[in-house]
C-alpha positions in Angstrom: -12.1 -14.6 -16.9 -15.1 -12.6 -18.0 -17.3 -13.7 -20.8 -16.4 -12.7 -24.4 -19.5 -10.5 -24.5 -18.5 -8.5 -21.4 -15.0 -8.1 -22.7 -16.2 -6.9 -26.1 -18.2 -4.2 -24.5 -15.4 -3.3 -22.1 -12.9 -2.9 -24.9 -14.9 0.0 -26.2 -14.8 1.9 -22.9 -12.5 4.7 -22.0 -10.1 3.5 -19.3 -7.3 4.4 -17.0 -4.0 3.9 -18.8 -0.5 4.0 -17.4 0.9 4.7 -20.8 0.2 6.8 -23.8 0.9 4.0 -26.2 0.0 0.3 -26.3 2.2 -2.6 -25.3 3.9 -4.6 -28.0 4.0 -8.4 -28.0 7.8 -8.5 -27.9 10.5 -6.3 -26.6 14.2 -6.3 -27.7 16.9 -6.6 -25.0 18.0 -3.1 -24.3 21.7 -2.1 -24.0 22.5 -1.8 -20.3 22.9 1.8 -19.4 25.6 3.3 -17.2 24.5 3.3 -13.5 23.3 6.8 -12.8 24.1 8.6 -9.6 21.7 8.4 -6.6 20.5 12.0 -7.1 19.7 11.2 -10.7 18.0 8.0 -9.7 15.7 10.0 -7.4 14.9 12.4 -10.2 14.2 9.7 -12.7 12.1 7.6 -10.3 10.1 10.7 -9.4 9.5 11.2 -13.2 8.9 7.6 -14.2 7.1 6.2 -11.2 3.4 6.1 -12.1 1.9 9.3 -10.7 0.1 9.6 -7.4 -2.3 12.6 -7.1 -1.0 15.6 -5.2 -3.0 17.0 -2.3 -3.9 20.0 -4.4 -6.0 17.7 -6.7 -7.0 14.5 -5.2 -10.1 14.0 -7.3 -8.3 13.4 -10.6 -5.4 11.3 -11.8 -2.9 12.0 -14.6 -3.2 8.4 -15.5 -6.8 8.7 -16.7 -6.7 8.8 -20.4 -9.2 7.6 -23.0 -7.9 4.6 -24.9 -9.2 2.0 -27.3 -7.8 -1.5 -26.7 -6.4 -3.3 -29.7 -5.4 -6.8 -30.6 -2.0 -6.3 -29.0 -3.7 -5.8 -25.6 -5.5 -9.2 -25.6 -2.3 -11.2 -26.4 -2.0 -14.5 -24.7 0.5 -14.7 -21.8 4.1 -15.0 -22.7 6.9 -15.7 -20.2 8.8 -12.5 -19.6 12.4 -12.6 -20.7 14.7 -12.6 -17.7 17.3 -10.0 -17.3 15.7 -6.9 -18.9 17.4 -4.0 -17.1 17.9 -0.3 -17.9 16.3 1.3 -20.9 16.6 4.8 -22.2 15.0 6.1 -19.0 18.3 5.4 -17.3 16.6 3.4 -14.4 17.9 -0.1 -13.8 15.0 -2.2 -12.6 17.4 -5.1 -11.9 17.6 -8.6 -13.2 14.6 -10.8 -13.1 15.2 -14.1 -11.4 12.3 -16.0 -13.0 10.5 -16.2 -9.7 7.0 -15.9 -11.0 7.6 -19.0 -13.3 9.6 -20.9 -10.7 6.8 -20.5 -8.1 4.0 -21.2 -10.5 5.5 -24.7 -11.4 5.4 -25.9 -7.8 2.9 -23.7 -6.1 -0.8 -23.2 -6.1 -3.6 -24.9 -8.0 -6.8 -24.0 -9.8 -9.8 -23.0 -7.8 -13.5 -23.7 -8.6 -17.0 -22.6 -7.8 -17.8 -19.5 -5.7 -14.2 -19.0 -4.7 -13.2 -18.9 -8.4 -15.8 -16.2 -9.0 -14.6 -14.2 -6.0 -11.0 -14.3 -7.2 -11.6 -13.7 -10.9 -10.3 -10.2 -10.5 -9.7 -8.0 -13.6 -9.7 -4.2 -13.4 -10.6 -3.9 -17.1 -14.1 -5.1 -16.3 -14.5 -3.1 -13.1 -17.8 -1.4 -12.9 -16.4 1.7 -11.1 -13.0 2.4 -12.6 -12.4 0.2 -15.6 -8.8 0.1 -16.9 -7.3 -1.2 -20.1 -6.5 -4.9 -20.2 -3.3 -6.0 -18.6 -1.3 -9.2 -18.4 2.2 -10.3 -17.3 3.5 -9.8 -20.9 2.7 -6.0 -20.6 5.8 -5.5 -18.4 9.6 -5.9 -18.3 10.1 -7.6 -15.0 13.1 -6.6 -12.8 14.4 -7.4 -9.3 12.3 -8.9 -6.5 11.1 -6.4 -3.9 9.8 -8.8 -1.3 8.1 -12.1 -0.6 4.8 -12.3 1.3 2.6 -15.0 2.6 0.6 -15.4 -0.6 3.3 -14.6 -3.2 6.1 -12.4 -4.5 6.5 -8.7 -5.4 8.7 -7.5 -8.3 9.8 -4.1 -9.6 8.5 -3.8 -13.2 8.4 -1.3 -16.1 5.6 -1.0 -18.5 6.7 -2.0 -22.1 4.6 0.8 -23.5 5.7 4.5 -23.4 6.5 6.3 -21.1 7.6 3.1 -19.4 6.3 3.7 -15.9 7.9 2.0 -13.0 5.5 -0.1 -10.8 5.5 -2.9 -8.4 3.6 -6.1 -9.3 2.4 -8.3 -6.5 1.4 -11.9 -7.1 -1.2 -13.7 -5.0 -2.0 -17.5 -5.3 -5.7 -18.1 -5.4 -5.6 -21.6 -3.8 -3.6 -20.3 -0.9 -6.1 -17.5 -0.4 -8.9 -20.1 -0.4 -7.0 -22.3 2.1 -6.7 -19.4 4.4 -10.4 -18.6 3.9 -9.7 -15.0 3.0 -11.0 -14.9 -0.5 -13.8 -12.3 0.2 -11.4 -10.3 2.4 -8.8 -10.3 -0.5 -11.4 -9.1 -3.0 -12.6 -6.5 -0.5 -9.0 -5.3 0.1 -8.5 -4.9 -3.7 -11.8 -3.1 -4.2 -11.1 -0.7 -1.4 -7.6 0.2 -2.5 -8.4 0.7 -6.2 -10.7 3.6 -5.3 -8.3 5.4 -3.0 -6.4 8.5 -4.2 -4.1 10.1 -1.6 -0.4 10.9 -1.7 0.2 9.0 1.5 -1.8 5.9 0.5 -0.1 3.4 -1.8 -1.9 3.5 -5.2 -3.4 0.4 -6.8 -3.4 1.1 -10.6 -4.9 -2.1 -11.9 -5.1 -5.9 -11.5 -5.5 -9.0 -13.6 -5.5 -12.8 -13.1 -4.8 -16.1 -14.7 -5.8 -19.7 -13.7 -3.9 -19.8 -10.5 -2.8 -16.2 -9.6 -3.9 -12.6 -9.1 -1.5 -9.8 -10.0 -1.8 -6.3 -8.4 -0.2 -3.3 -10.1 1.0 -1.1 -7.3 2.7 2.2 -7.0 6.5 1.7 -6.6 7.6 2.9 -3.2 11.2 3.9 -4.0 12.6 3.9 -0.5 11.1 0.6 0.6 9.7 -0.5 3.9 9.5 2.0 6.8 10.0 -1.0 9.3 13.5 -1.6 7.9 14.4 2.1 8.5 13.0 1.9 12.1 15.0 -1.4 12.7 18.1 0.2 11.3 18.0 3.3 13.4 16.3 1.8 16.5 14.0 4.8 16.7 13.4 8.1 14.9 14.1 11.7 15.9 11.2 13.9 17.1 11.3 15.8 13.8 11.1 12.7 11.6 8.5 11.1 13.8 6.4 14.2 13.9 6.4 14.5 10.1 5.5 10.9 9.6 2.6 11.2 12.1 1.4 14.4 10.3 1.2 12.4 7.1 -0.5 9.5 8.8 -3.1 11.7 10.3 -3.9 13.2 6.9 -4.1 9.9 5.2 -6.3 8.4 7.9 -8.6 11.4 7.7 -9.0 10.7 4.0 -9.6 7.0 4.6 -12.2 7.8 7.3 -13.9 10.3 5.0 -14.3 7.3 2.6 -15.7 5.2 5.4 -12.6 3.0 5.4 -11.2 1.9 8.8 -7.7 0.6 8.4 -7.5 -1.5 11.6 -3.9 -2.6 11.1 -1.7 0.4 11.3 1.9 -0.6 12.2 5.4 0.0 10.8 5.4 -3.2 8.8 2.5 -1.9 6.7 4.0 1.4 5.9 6.3 2.2 2.9 8.4 5.2 1.9 8.1 7.0 -1.5 11.2 8.1 -3.4 11.1 11.5 -1.7 10.8 9.9 1.7 7.0 10.4 2.0 5.1 7.9 4.0 2.7 5.5 2.2 0.0 3.3 3.9 0.6 0.1 2.0 -1.4 -2.9 3.3 -5.2 -3.0 3.4 -5.5 -6.7 4.4 -7.5 -5.8 7.5 -9.3 -2.8 6.2 -13.0 -2.6 6.1 -15.5 -0.5 4.2 -17.9 0.3 7.0 -20.5 3.1 6.2 -22.0 2.5 9.7 -18.5 2.6 11.2 -19.2 -0.1 13.8 -17.5 -3.4 13.8 -17.0 -6.4 16.2 -14.2 -8.4 14.6 -11.0 -9.0 16.5 -8.1 -8.4 14.1 -5.0 -6.4 13.6 -1.7 -6.8 15.4 -1.6 -7.5 19.2 0.7 -4.5 20.2 -1.6 -2.1 18.3 -5.0 -3.4 19.5 -7.0 -0.8 21.4 -8.9 -1.7 24.7 -12.3 -2.0 23.0 -11.0 -4.7 20.7 -9.1 -6.5 23.4 -12.2 -6.6 25.5 -14.4 -7.7 22.6 -16.5 -4.5 22.5 -17.8 -2.7 19.4 -15.3 -0.5 17.7 -15.2 2.4 15.2 -12.7 4.3 13.2 -11.3 5.5 16.5 -9.3 2.2 16.6 -7.0 4.0 14.1 -6.6 7.0 16.5 -5.3 4.6 19.1 -3.0 2.9 16.6 -1.6 6.4 15.7 -0.7 6.9 19.4 1.0 3.5 19.5 2.9 4.3 16.3 4.0 7.7 17.7 5.4 6.0 20.8 7.2 3.3 18.7 8.7 5.8 16.4 10.2 7.7 19.3 11.1 4.8 21.7 11.7 1.9 19.3 9.2 -0.5 20.7 5.4 -0.4 21.2 4.1 1.0 24.6 2.3 -2.1 25.9 4.6 -4.8 24.8 5.1 -7.5 27.5 7.4 -10.3 26.4 6.3 -12.6 29.3 3.0 -13.5 27.7 0.3 -12.4 25.3 -2.2 -12.1 28.2 0.2 -9.7 30.0 0.1 -7.5 26.9 -3.7 -7.7 26.8 -3.8 -6.6 30.5 -1.5 -3.7 29.9 -3.6 -2.5 27.0 -6.9 -2.8 28.9 -5.4 -0.8 31.8 -3.7 1.7 29.5 -0.5 0.9 31.4 1.4 3.7 29.7 5.0 4.6 30.7 6.6 7.3 28.6 10.4 7.7 29.0 11.6 11.0 30.4 13.6 11.9 27.3 10.4 12.3 25.2 9.5 16.0 24.8 6.5 17.3 26.7 4.7 18.1 23.4 5.1 14.5 22.1 4.2 13.1 25.5 1.0 15.2 25.4 0.0 13.9 22.0 0.6 10.3 22.8 -1.4 10.6 26.1 -4.3 12.2 24.2 -4.4 9.5 21.6 -4.0 6.5 24.0 -7.3 7.0 25.9 -9.3 4.0 27.2 -12.6 5.7 26.1 -12.5 6.0 22.3 -14.7 9.2 22.5 -12.0 10.9 24.6 -9.2 10.3 22.0 -8.0 13.5 20.3 -9.4 13.8 16.7 -7.3 13.6 13.6 -8.1 17.3 12.9 -6.8 18.1 16.4 -3.7 16.0 15.7 -3.0 18.1 12.6 -3.2 21.3 14.8 -1.2 19.8 17.7 1.9 21.9 18.8 4.2 18.9 18.3 3.0 18.4 14.7 3.0 22.1 13.8 6.5 22.6 15.3 8.1 20.3 12.7 5.9 20.8 9.7 7.7 22.1 6.7 7.1 25.8 6.3 5.7 25.4 2.7 3.2 22.8 3.8 0.0 23.8 5.6 -1.3 20.3 6.5 1.3 17.6 6.2 2.1 15.3 3.4 5.7 16.3 3.1 8.4 13.6 3.0 10.2 13.2 6.3 14.0 13.4 6.3 
């Protein structure tokens, strides 16, 4: 953790706060509320999910409030009480299974030296956007939302008013070190904390203890887009078009911030409570002011020719991925997939061996073909994607440039 002198200065700073009040050290077990109807759940989650800025005002956040931290904010860690469910907000966050504690007893170990410094991540001492101090006792913890390579994700509610709903993701420091991605992890977190876009999953804050890092993430009420795609096999042209519209807008924003995502795929996309798409995983992102990189990364089916062939690449790798994503939404599998071998897939990508089924509309076929160009400079720009007839055709009438939830 940071030194006492740094913390004492930080505690006097204005900070981003997810609540108007301060967390209390304890919380009584609430009476379990009657399960609300689905439509009411949507309304409540829209109200109590921590805000993401609208497109009309991307530069500010309704969470930015000047606060002064108190002794209650610097409490020592207390094990959350399992089973805290619905409160007066009417939203049942589910029953906590004790997973954080169960994992922590048998998983991970302390790290030392430079790695420990890299992974001592605390948003309350951030130089760019300091938050108030957070710890695990600041939340009522609910049901598990998922389990990743480095830890678990849980649905939580802030104990302090107005009891915002969030997702808390746990990462184990020693496992990050073993995978040699400590600097990448720090970079991912530093990139995401500075992003403000309705189609980019918001990172509100983060904190750590001896063995773990905790990320406070926007709660995506409708879960993983990949599960929807698996359930339906593929999406309609209308739904696909609206998702690609939102993706193009979000990628334009990322590129304006000199962030190349480099791992766009359905598994890294989430859906908000109103069905809006959220880019959720920044594990392969890079902040590249020069916009030229040489690293081979990402997912095989989404790799562009320049990365397959080991050439320099730019933000236009995301243009290619957008074309692959459009194809997969409409067809149900990526365009260059060859199950015979990895090398066969590489060859198909390098040749741009593209076969679009006849049932795909001419407009969608045109957009896919213009994004999946061997030469990055020939790929249609994101601004042109936003103006493409296939995108404009399905864009909600009240929306001038995407960002609407796809139904």
